[in-house]
C-alpha positions as CSV (number, residue, x, y, z in Angstrom):
1,M,0.1,0.0,0.1
2,T,1.5,3.3,-1.0
3,T,1.3,6.4,1.2
4,D,-1.0,8.1,-1.4
5,T,-3.8,5.5,-0.8
6,V,-3.8,6.0,3.0
7,P,-5.2,9.6,2.8
8,A,-7.5,8.5,0.0
9,K,-9.1,5.8,2.1
10,A,-9.3,8.3,5.0
11,E,-11.1,10.7,2.9
12,E,-13.6,8.1,1.7
13,Q,-14.3,7.0,5.2
14,E,-14.8,10.5,6.3
15,S,-17.1,11.1,3.4
16,G,-19.0,8.0,4.2
17,R,-19.5,9.0,7.7
18,Q,-20.6,12.5,6.8
19,G,-23.1,11.0,4.3
20,S,-24.5,8.6,7.0
21,T,-24.8,11.3,9.4
22,L,-26.6,13.5,7.0
23,L,-29.0,10.7,6.2
24,R,-29.6,9.9,9.9
25,R,-30.5,13.7,10.5
26,L,-32.6,13.7,7.5
27,V,-34.5,10.7,8.7
28,E,-35.0,12.0,12.2
29,T,-36.2,15.3,11.2
30,P,-40.1,15.4,11.9
31,E,-40.9,17.3,8.8
32,V,-39.4,14.7,6.3
33,G,-42.3,12.1,7.0
34,V,-45.1,14.6,6.3
35,V,-43.2,16.1,3.2
36,V,-43.0,12.5,1.8
37,A,-46.6,11.8,2.6
38,C,-47.6,14.9,0.6
39,V,-45.7,13.7,-2.3
40,V,-47.2,10.1,-2.2
41,V,-50.8,11.2,-1.7
42,F,-50.4,13.7,-4.6
43,V,-48.8,11.2,-7.0
44,A,-51.5,8.5,-6.0
45,L,-54.4,10.9,-6.4
46,A,-53.1,12.4,-9.8
47,L,-52.6,8.7,-11.1
48,D,-56.1,7.7,-10.0
49,K,-57.9,10.8,-11.2
50,S,-56.4,12.9,-14.0
51,T,-58.7,15.8,-13.0
52,F,-56.9,16.0,-9.6
53,A,-53.6,17.4,-11.0
54,S,-55.5,19.8,-13.4
55,A,-54.7,23.5,-13.2
56,V,-58.2,24.3,-12.2
57,N,-58.3,21.9,-9.3
58,L,-54.8,22.9,-8.1
59,Q,-55.7,26.6,-8.2
60,G,-58.9,25.6,-6.2
61,M,-56.7,23.9,-3.7
62,G,-54.5,26.9,-3.5
63,F,-57.5,29.1,-2.3
64,D,-58.6,26.5,0.2
65,L,-54.9,26.0,1.5
66,A,-54.6,29.7,2.1
67,Q,-57.7,29.7,4.3
68,Y,-56.8,26.8,6.4
69,G,-53.1,27.6,6.3
70,L,-53.3,31.1,7.7
71,I,-55.1,30.0,10.8
72,A,-52.8,26.9,11.1
73,I,-49.7,29.1,11.3
74,G,-51.4,31.4,13.8
75,E,-52.5,28.3,16.0
76,S,-49.0,26.7,15.8
77,L,-47.4,30.0,17.1
78,V,-49.7,29.8,20.1
79,I,-49.0,25.9,20.6
80,L,-45.2,26.6,20.5
81,T,-45.6,28.8,23.6
82,G,-47.3,25.9,25.4
83,G,-50.9,27.2,24.8
84,I,-53.9,26.5,22.5
85,D,-56.4,28.7,20.7
86,L,-59.7,27.2,20.1
87,S,-61.1,30.5,18.8
88,V,-59.4,30.7,15.3
89,G,-62.3,29.1,13.3
90,A,-65.1,31.0,15.1
91,L,-63.2,34.3,14.9
92,L,-62.5,33.8,11.2
93,G,-66.2,33.4,10.7
94,T,-66.9,36.5,12.8
95,S,-64.3,38.5,10.8
96,V,-66.4,37.7,7.5
97,I,-69.5,39.2,9.1
98,L,-67.5,42.4,10.7
99,A,-65.9,43.1,7.5
100,S,-69.0,42.9,5.3
101,W,-71.1,44.8,8.1
102,F,-68.5,47.7,8.3
103,N,-68.4,48.0,4.6
104,V,-72.2,47.7,3.7
105,K,-74.1,48.6,6.8
106,A,-71.6,51.2,8.1
107,G,-70.7,52.4,4.7
108,L,-67.0,52.3,5.2
109,P,-64.6,51.9,2.4
110,A,-63.4,48.3,2.0
111,G,-59.8,49.2,3.2
112,V,-61.1,50.9,6.4
113,A,-63.5,48.1,6.9
114,I,-60.6,45.6,6.8
115,L,-58.4,47.8,9.2
116,F,-61.4,47.8,11.7
117,T,-61.9,44.2,11.4
118,L,-58.1,43.3,12.0
119,A,-58.1,45.9,15.0
120,I,-60.9,44.0,16.7
121,T,-59.5,40.6,16.1
122,G,-56.1,41.8,17.3
123,T,-57.8,43.1,20.4
124,V,-59.3,39.8,21.1
125,G,-55.9,38.3,20.8
126,L,-54.5,40.7,23.2
127,I,-57.3,39.9,25.7
128,H,-56.4,36.2,25.3
129,G,-52.7,36.9,26.0
130,L,-53.4,38.9,29.1
131,A,-56.0,36.6,30.4
132,V,-53.4,33.7,30.1
133,T,-50.2,35.5,31.4
134,R,-51.7,38.0,33.9
135,L,-54.7,36.2,35.2
136,K,-53.2,32.9,34.7
137,M,-56.4,31.5,33.0
138,P,-56.0,28.1,31.2
139,P,-55.7,28.8,27.4
140,F,-58.3,26.2,26.8
141,V,-60.9,27.8,28.9
142,T,-60.0,31.5,27.7
143,T,-60.2,30.6,24.0
144,L,-63.2,28.5,24.4
145,V,-65.0,31.4,25.9
146,T,-64.3,33.5,22.8
147,Y,-65.2,30.5,20.6
148,T,-68.8,30.7,22.1
149,V,-69.1,34.5,22.2
150,A,-67.7,34.9,18.6
151,Q,-70.5,32.5,17.2
152,G,-73.1,34.4,19.3
153,V,-71.9,37.8,18.0
154,T,-72.1,36.6,14.3
155,L,-75.6,35.5,14.7
156,A,-76.5,38.6,16.7
157,I,-75.2,40.8,13.8
158,T,-76.9,38.9,11.0
159,S,-80.0,37.4,12.6
160,G,-79.0,34.3,10.5
161,T,-79.2,36.2,7.1
162,S,-76.5,37.2,4.6
163,I,-75.0,40.6,4.0
164,P,-75.0,41.2,0.3
165,G,-73.6,44.2,-1.7
166,I,-69.9,44.1,-0.6
167,S,-67.3,46.1,-2.3
168,G,-65.5,44.6,-5.2
169,F,-62.1,45.1,-3.6
170,F,-62.7,42.0,-1.4
171,G,-63.4,39.9,-4.6
172,D,-60.1,41.3,-6.1
173,L,-58.2,40.3,-2.9
174,G,-60.0,36.9,-2.5
175,Q,-60.4,35.6,-6.1
176,S,-57.8,37.1,-8.3
177,Y,-54.6,35.6,-9.5
178,L,-51.0,36.6,-9.7
179,A,-49.3,34.8,-12.9
180,Q,-52.0,32.0,-12.6
181,I,-51.4,31.7,-8.7
182,P,-54.2,32.6,-6.5
183,V,-53.5,35.8,-4.5
184,P,-54.6,34.2,-1.2
185,L,-52.1,31.5,-1.8
186,V,-49.4,34.2,-2.3
187,L,-50.3,35.9,0.8
188,F,-50.1,32.6,2.7
189,A,-46.6,32.1,1.3
190,V,-45.7,35.5,2.5
191,V,-47.1,35.0,6.0
192,A,-45.2,31.5,6.1
193,V,-41.9,32.9,5.1
194,G,-42.3,35.7,7.6
195,A,-43.1,33.4,10.3
196,W,-40.1,31.1,9.3
197,F,-37.8,34.0,9.3
198,F,-39.1,35.2,12.8
199,L,-39.0,31.8,14.5
200,E,-35.4,30.6,13.1
201,R,-33.6,33.7,12.4
202,T,-34.5,36.1,15.2
203,Y,-33.7,36.3,18.9
204,Q,-37.4,36.8,19.8
205,G,-38.3,33.7,17.7
206,R,-35.9,31.6,19.7
207,Q,-37.4,33.0,22.8
208,V,-40.6,31.6,21.8
209,Y,-39.3,28.1,21.7
210,A,-37.6,28.7,24.9
211,V,-40.9,29.9,26.7
212,G,-42.7,26.9,25.3
213,G,-40.0,24.3,26.3
214,N,-39.5,25.6,29.8
215,S,-41.2,28.7,31.0
216,E,-39.6,28.8,34.4
217,A,-36.0,28.3,33.0
218,A,-36.8,30.9,30.2
219,R,-37.7,33.3,33.2
220,L,-34.6,32.7,35.1
221,A,-32.7,33.4,31.8
222,G,-34.2,36.8,31.8
223,I,-36.5,36.1,28.9
224,R,-39.9,38.1,29.1
225,G,-42.1,35.2,28.3
226,N,-45.3,37.0,28.9
227,R,-44.6,39.3,26.1
228,R,-43.9,36.6,23.7
229,V,-47.0,34.7,24.8
230,V,-49.2,37.7,24.2
231,A,-47.6,38.4,21.0
232,M,-48.3,35.0,19.6
233,Y,-52.0,35.1,20.7
234,V,-52.3,38.5,18.9
235,T,-50.8,37.3,15.7
236,S,-53.0,34.0,15.9
237,S,-56.1,36.3,16.1
238,L,-54.8,38.7,13.4
239,L,-54.4,35.7,11.0
240,S,-57.8,34.5,11.8
241,G,-59.1,38.0,10.8
242,L,-57.1,37.9,7.6
243,G,-58.4,34.4,6.6
244,G,-61.8,35.8,7.2
245,I,-61.3,38.6,4.8
246,L,-60.0,36.3,2.2
247,V,-63.1,33.9,2.7
248,L,-65.4,36.9,2.3
249,G,-63.7,37.7,-1.1
250,R,-64.1,34.4,-2.2
251,M,-67.8,34.1,-1.2
252,G,-68.9,37.5,-2.3
253,V,-71.3,37.9,0.4
254,G,-71.1,38.2,4.1
255,S,-72.6,34.9,5.3
256,A,-72.1,33.1,8.7
257,S,-73.6,29.8,7.5
258,G,-70.9,27.1,8.3
259,V,-68.0,29.4,7.9
260,G,-65.1,28.6,10.2
261,V,-67.0,25.9,12.0
262,G,-64.6,23.1,13.1
263,W,-61.6,24.9,11.4
264,E,-59.8,25.2,14.6
265,L,-59.5,21.3,14.6
266,S,-57.9,21.4,11.2
267,A,-55.5,24.1,12.2
268,I,-54.5,22.0,15.2
269,A,-54.2,18.9,13.1
270,A,-52.0,20.7,10.5
271,A,-49.6,21.9,13.4
272,V,-49.5,18.4,15.2
273,I,-49.1,16.6,11.8
274,G,-46.3,19.0,10.9
275,G,-44.3,18.2,14.1
276,V,-45.5,20.7,16.5
277,S,-45.6,19.4,19.9
278,L,-48.7,20.0,21.9
279,M,-46.6,20.4,24.9
280,G,-44.9,23.5,23.3
281,G,-41.3,24.5,22.4
282,Q,-41.0,22.2,19.3
283,G,-42.0,22.5,15.7
284,R,-41.0,24.4,12.5
285,I,-42.9,26.4,9.9
286,L,-41.9,23.9,7.1
287,G,-43.7,21.0,8.9
288,I,-46.6,23.2,9.6
289,V,-47.0,24.2,6.0
290,A,-46.7,20.7,4.9
291,G,-49.2,19.5,7.5
292,A,-51.8,22.0,6.0
293,V,-50.9,20.9,2.4
294,L,-51.4,17.2,3.4
295,L,-54.9,17.9,5.0
296,E,-55.7,19.8,1.9
297,L,-54.5,17.0,-0.4
298,I,-56.6,14.5,1.6
299,N,-59.7,16.6,1.8
300,N,-59.8,17.6,-1.8
301,G,-58.7,14.1,-2.9
302,L,-61.6,12.5,-1.2
303,T,-64.0,15.0,-2.8
304,T,-62.5,14.4,-6.2
305,L,-63.0,10.6,-5.6
306,Q,-66.6,11.4,-4.8
307,I,-66.4,9.8,-1.3
308,N,-69.1,10.7,1.2
309,S,-68.2,13.8,3.2
310,D,-69.1,11.8,6.3
311,Y,-66.2,9.5,5.6
312,T,-64.0,12.5,5.0
313,Q,-64.5,13.6,8.6
314,I,-63.6,10.1,9.6
315,V,-60.3,10.1,7.6
316,L,-59.2,13.5,8.9
317,G,-60.1,12.6,12.4
318,A,-58.0,9.3,12.0
319,V,-55.2,11.3,10.7
320,L,-55.2,13.7,13.6
321,G,-55.3,10.8,16.1
322,I,-52.3,9.2,14.3
323,A,-50.5,12.6,14.4
324,I,-51.2,13.1,18.2
325,T,-50.0,9.5,19.0
326,A,-46.8,10.0,17.1
327,D,-46.4,13.4,18.9
328,R,-46.4,11.6,22.2
329,L,-44.2,8.8,21.0
330,R,-41.8,11.3,19.8
331,A,-41.8,13.1,23.1
332,R,-41.3,9.9,25.1
333,R,-38.3,9.1,22.9
334,L,-36.6,12.6,23.4
335,A,-37.3,12.1,27.2
336,R,-35.5,8.9,27.4
337,R,-32.5,10.4,25.5
338,R,-32.2,13.1,28.1
């Protein structure tokens, strides 16, 4: 053996170790499973139904994904702090009515109606955050109250009827395209990138993980955890308001009929499926987005296959159950390693 072959073999071994380490890290990344699942589900449905991968259907999924995805990101930010927000769906439905009422009944321009609506939803999020941090109220109870009140407010404003005659601006926002891509999907992508940058590239974002992972340790480290918790609740409510405005633009009429009902469960499911721990402190935006995409693929795919909507709920519920089970198993495995 020459002296030249020794370094060459050492380099090969080092390269092999690096490759195996990279592969192991890739396999252990929670987001990999859901991303692969998205690809598998999409390919399977596209092969079974040619219309599934058509441009029209993909654009329709883009509109739906933006609506569910926005509240999924907001919900996930709250879960990362160790909390929960059960009001995102009901608040989205209320935002539809508020924006249309401000625009039609109060006669405000669409832009002003949107600002008023977002201001109200942001205030609701502020109340959530202060109730959880200052009054030490359980997040489940706090947001459950808003869930109930929001549905009552919606019915009180409309008396069960729709509000027609909204400005065309809402339609431009909720139904238009940018280079054949739905504008709501573009907005969702912008929000997702912004959330990713905040969580993974800013000091404040790392503090959110710290607070969710161990609030007492974060406090001893000098992190103002209450501020981070309040900010995440405000963000969640604002995204619910934005989602409601997009839904209003898509419907073209202010209607409370079934809008937002049960959407909080889809938001939680997208978060958990994407690797967000229900205990807080763990999860990334990539997984959250992938979780929302997977749910949309399943929901749209079952509809395309003309499967009864009752079975759709069963499938989505089963997916959520599997995701929660996987979350607990992952938490146990991490606890053993420590």
